[in-house]
C-alpha positions, 0 to 999 in steps of 0.5 A: 390787907387794905386795913393795914395799908390804911392804918399805916398811911394814917399813922404816917400822916399823923406823924408828919403833921405832929412833926410839922407842928413841932408837937411830941409824937402821940405814941409810946416808946417803940417797944412798949407800944408794940408790946401793948398792942400785941398784948391787947390782940392776944387778950382778944384771941384768948377770950375768943378761944375760952368762949369757943372751947368752954361755953359753946 
């Protein structure tokens, strides 16, 4: 849970800093960005599941 809070805080600080400097926010559009993160996470889980079930 600590990692989630720290990641959220870091993202918040970056968002405030970029907005204060009048720079575009360094993130993809909301839905596609979230789905990209979910895809990476599910890919990692799937790889681990394949390794555990077929190669151990």
